[in-house]
C-alpha positions in Angstrom: 53.0 65.1 87.7 55.0 67.4 90.0 57.7 66.0 92.7 59.0 67.2 96.2 60.5 65.8 98.8 59.1 65.5 102.5 61.8 67.1 104.8 62.6 65.9 108.2 60.0 67.9 110.0 57.4 66.4 107.5 56.9 69.5 105.3 56.7 69.3 101.6 57.1 72.4 98.9 54.1 72.5 96.6 55.8 72.9 93.3 55.5 77.1 91.6 53.3 75.6 88.6 50.6 74.0 91.1 50.7 77.1 93.1 50.4 79.6 90.3 47.7 77.5 88.7 45.4 77.1 91.9 46.7 81.3 93.3 48.3 79.9 96.7 50.9 82.7 98.5 52.5 83.0 101.3 50.1 82.9 103.9 47.4 80.5 102.3 46.0 77.9 104.1 45.0 74.2 102.5 42.8 71.4 103.6 44.7 67.5 103.0 42.8 64.5 102.8 43.0 61.0 102.5 41.2 58.9 99.5 42.1 55.0 98.8 45.5 55.6 99.0 46.0 59.5 97.6 46.1 62.4 99.5 43.8 65.4 98.3 44.5 69.0 99.2 42.1 71.9 98.7 43.2 75.3 98.2 40.7 77.3 101.2 39.7 80.4 99.4 38.9 83.8 102.3 34.7 84.3 101.4 34.9 88.1 99.4 34.9 90.3 102.4 31.5 92.8 101.8 31.7 96.4 102.1 29.3 95.7 105.4 32.0 94.1 106.7 34.2 97.1 107.0 31.3 99.0 108.3 32.8 101.0 111.5 36.0 101.0 110.8 36.6 104.3 110.0 36.3 107.5 111.8 33.1 109.7 110.6 34.5 113.2 109.8 31.8 116.0 109.3 28.0 116.8 110.3 26.3 113.6 111.9 23.0 113.4 109.4 19.8 113.2 111.8 18.2 109.5 112.2 14.9 110.6 110.1 17.3 112.5 107.5 16.1 110.7 103.5 17.9 111.4 101.2 15.2 110.0 99.0 13.3 113.3 99.5 16.3 115.6 99.1 17.1 114.6 96.1 13.2 115.5 94.5 13.7 118.8 96.1 16.6 119.7 94.2 15.6 117.8 90.8 11.6 119.9 91.3 13.9 123.8 92.2 12.8 123.6 95.8 16.8 124.0 97.3 
């Protein structure tokens, strides 16, 4: 078990091996709870970002697609040699 000292501001340094094992880096968030005279610390991981979460972040360039654009029909036409 690793030990650490509490500063006058109530801060504690999380030992390097513990940080490494839990993936804790600068800016990581942790939560604390007391239970039966013990402190429980949990790392609060961010939810993974999805592609949809970035929708609208980039500026569109080039021609805009018409509202009735159907990629499946375009691919089928190319496959059948119509284009």
